[in-house]
TITI-476294 format. One record per residue (C-alpha): residue in one letter; residue number from 1; x, y, z. Coordinates in nm, 3 decimals. Layout:
<atoms>
{atom A; NUM; {X; Y; Z}},
...
</atoms>
This chain:
<atoms>
{atom M; 1; {1.037; 1.069; 0.457}},
{atom N; 2; {0.776; 1.330; 0.361}},
{atom I; 3; {0.418; 1.200; 0.285}},
{atom S; 4; {0.216; 1.479; 0.114}},
{atom H; 5; {-0.127; 1.313; 0.077}},
{atom I; 6; {-0.286; 1.001; -0.023}},
{atom E; 7; {-0.196; 0.939; -0.379}},
{atom H; 8; {-0.479; 0.672; -0.463}},
{atom I; 9; {-0.663; 0.380; -0.334}},
{atom G; 10; {-0.641; 0.086; -0.523}},
{atom I; 11; {-0.916; -0.145; -0.592}},
{atom A; 12; {-0.921; -0.483; -0.734}},
{atom V; 13; {-1.206; -0.557; -1.004}},
{atom N; 14; {-1.301; -0.851; -1.185}},
{atom S; 15; {-1.392; -0.612; -1.509}},
{atom L; 16; {-1.298; -0.245; -1.572}},
{atom D; 17; {-1.609; -0.253; -1.844}},
{atom E; 18; {-1.817; -0.346; -1.522}},
{atom A; 19; {-1.672; -0.139; -1.275}},
{atom I; 20; {-1.605; 0.191; -1.449}},
{atom P; 21; {-2.013; 0.222; -1.496}},
{atom Y; 22; {-2.046; 0.197; -1.119}},
{atom Y; 23; {-1.832; 0.490; -1.044}},
{atom E; 24; {-1.932; 0.702; -1.339}},
{atom N; 25; {-2.349; 0.651; -1.331}},
{atom M; 26; {-2.377; 0.585; -0.938}},
{atom L; 27; {-2.107; 0.790; -0.786}},
{atom G; 28; {-2.090; 1.065; -1.042}},
{atom L; 29; {-1.723; 1.027; -1.106}},
{atom K; 30; {-1.547; 1.059; -1.412}},
{atom C; 31; {-1.273; 0.800; -1.551}},
{atom Y; 32; {-1.007; 1.013; -1.691}},
{atom A; 33; {-0.740; 0.758; -1.801}},
{atom I; 34; {-0.740; 0.401; -1.879}},
{atom E; 35; {-0.380; 0.233; -1.895}},
{atom E; 36; {-0.220; -0.107; -1.893}},
{atom V; 37; {0.100; -0.184; -1.706}},
{atom A; 38; {0.230; -0.489; -1.874}},
{atom D; 39; {0.503; -0.576; -1.640}},
{atom Q; 40; {0.251; -0.576; -1.372}},
{atom K; 41; {-0.003; -0.760; -1.551}},
{atom V; 42; {-0.287; -0.517; -1.512}},
{atom K; 43; {-0.527; -0.262; -1.693}},
{atom T; 44; {-0.598; 0.055; -1.468}},
{atom A; 45; {-0.867; 0.307; -1.453}},
{atom F; 46; {-0.830; 0.618; -1.277}},
{atom F; 47; {-1.141; 0.858; -1.076}},
{atom K; 48; {-1.014; 1.183; -0.940}},
{atom V; 49; {-1.152; 1.258; -0.589}},
{atom G; 50; {-1.064; 1.593; -0.466}},
{atom D; 51; {-0.639; 1.526; -0.420}},
{atom T; 52; {-0.687; 1.169; -0.433}},
{atom K; 53; {-0.742; 0.937; -0.701}},
{atom I; 54; {-0.935; 0.586; -0.703}},
{atom E; 55; {-0.740; 0.345; -0.910}},
{atom L; 56; {-0.942; 0.030; -1.031}},
{atom L; 57; {-0.725; -0.276; -1.100}},
{atom E; 58; {-0.822; -0.547; -1.357}},
{atom S; 59; {-0.603; -0.831; -1.404}},
{atom T; 60; {-0.462; -0.903; -1.737}},
{atom D; 61; {-0.327; -1.262; -1.645}},
{atom P; 62; {-0.456; -1.487; -1.348}},
{atom E; 63; {-0.109; -1.540; -1.262}},
{atom G; 64; {-0.035; -1.155; -1.178}},
{atom P; 65; {-0.066; -0.999; -0.848}},
{atom I; 66; {-0.434; -0.882; -0.896}},
{atom G; 67; {-0.534; -1.216; -1.054}},
{atom K; 68; {-0.394; -1.399; -0.759}},
{atom F; 69; {-0.542; -1.136; -0.511}},
{atom I; 70; {-0.891; -1.163; -0.637}},
{atom E; 71; {-0.851; -1.547; -0.655}},
{atom K; 72; {-0.749; -1.544; -0.281}},
{atom K; 73; {-0.970; -1.265; -0.161}},
{atom G; 74; {-1.216; -1.161; -0.426}},
{atom P; 75; {-1.242; -0.807; -0.546}},
{atom G; 76; {-1.210; -0.526; -0.339}},
{atom V; 77; {-0.965; -0.259; -0.158}},
{atom H; 78; {-0.611; -0.388; -0.281}},
{atom H; 79; {-0.372; -0.103; -0.170}},
{atom L; 80; {-0.315; 0.229; -0.036}},
{atom A; 81; {-0.073; 0.445; -0.197}},
{atom F; 82; {0.101; 0.762; -0.034}},
{atom A; 83; {0.272; 1.043; -0.223}},
{atom V; 84; {0.638; 1.102; -0.125}},
{atom D; 85; {0.917; 1.322; -0.239}},
{atom D; 86; {1.165; 1.058; -0.327}},
{atom V; 87; {1.052; 0.692; -0.340}},
{atom N; 88; {1.404; 0.543; -0.330}},
{atom K; 89; {1.493; 0.751; -0.039}},
{atom S; 90; {1.191; 0.680; 0.124}},
{atom L; 91; {1.192; 0.285; 0.071}},
{atom G; 92; {1.569; 0.316; 0.228}},
{atom E; 93; {1.448; 0.506; 0.545}},
{atom L; 94; {1.181; 0.255; 0.592}},
{atom E; 95; {1.381; -0.050; 0.547}},
{atom E; 96; {1.637; 0.096; 0.799}},
{atom K; 97; {1.341; 0.123; 1.044}},
{atom G; 98; {1.268; -0.254; 1.001}},
{atom V; 99; {0.985; -0.248; 0.741}},
{atom R; 100; {0.982; -0.525; 0.513}},
{atom L; 101; {0.976; -0.423; 0.145}},
{atom I; 102; {0.863; -0.573; -0.162}},
{atom D; 103; {1.032; -0.351; -0.385}},
{atom K; 104; {1.393; -0.238; -0.283}},
{atom A; 105; {1.417; 0.017; -0.547}},
{atom S; 106; {1.147; 0.205; -0.715}},
{atom R; 107; {0.990; 0.092; -1.066}},
{atom K; 108; {0.771; 0.263; -1.313}},
{atom G; 109; {0.396; 0.249; -1.264}},
{atom A; 110; {0.068; 0.390; -1.411}},
{atom E; 111; {0.054; 0.726; -1.488}},
{atom G; 112; {0.458; 0.746; -1.493}},
{atom L; 113; {0.496; 0.750; -1.178}},
{atom N; 114; {0.775; 0.601; -0.974}},
{atom I; 115; {0.624; 0.324; -0.733}},
{atom G; 116; {0.763; 0.103; -0.434}},
{atom F; 117; {0.551; -0.156; -0.236}},
{atom L; 118; {0.598; -0.216; 0.123}},
{atom H; 119; {0.497; -0.580; 0.246}},
{atom P; 120; {0.165; -0.583; 0.449}},
{atom K; 121; {0.321; -0.795; 0.701}},
{atom S; 122; {0.521; -0.509; 0.814}},
{atom T; 123; {0.221; -0.240; 0.788}},
{atom L; 124; {-0.046; -0.389; 1.005}},
{atom G; 125; {-0.165; -0.576; 0.697}},
{atom V; 126; {-0.238; -0.295; 0.452}},
{atom L; 127; {-0.036; -0.323; 0.145}},
{atom T; 128; {0.128; 0.015; 0.103}},
{atom E; 129; {0.271; 0.183; -0.210}},
{atom L; 130; {0.473; 0.470; -0.222}},
{atom C; 131; {0.433; 0.682; -0.511}},
{atom G; 132; {0.668; 1.009; -0.677}},
{atom K; 133; {0.805; 1.124; -0.968}},
</atoms>
């Protein structure tokens, strides 16, 4: 597995309409894309910080993963995403090493990326996402 950089940091928010102005007006970042990922029951907003992105995540369904996360833990850092060359190959390598997977195969995520999640029980408590083309 070859990790090239941190692809993004996912942050769960109650409302993009409330969160975007903070990142733009207080931190001086610019939201460059807003996208709904229907199968993940989430609406996302992206900001670029150097080679890394901040991904704000607003639940579109209280029963979706972000809705459940906010209900249990409140808004805040949700996951850390790493860029890899081949998501499926990386998932397979990690599974062989004993890492518990949420996704056994990649699926489509925001910005057209292939994604796969590792279970936080195998990643020292950090929900980890692998991203690639």
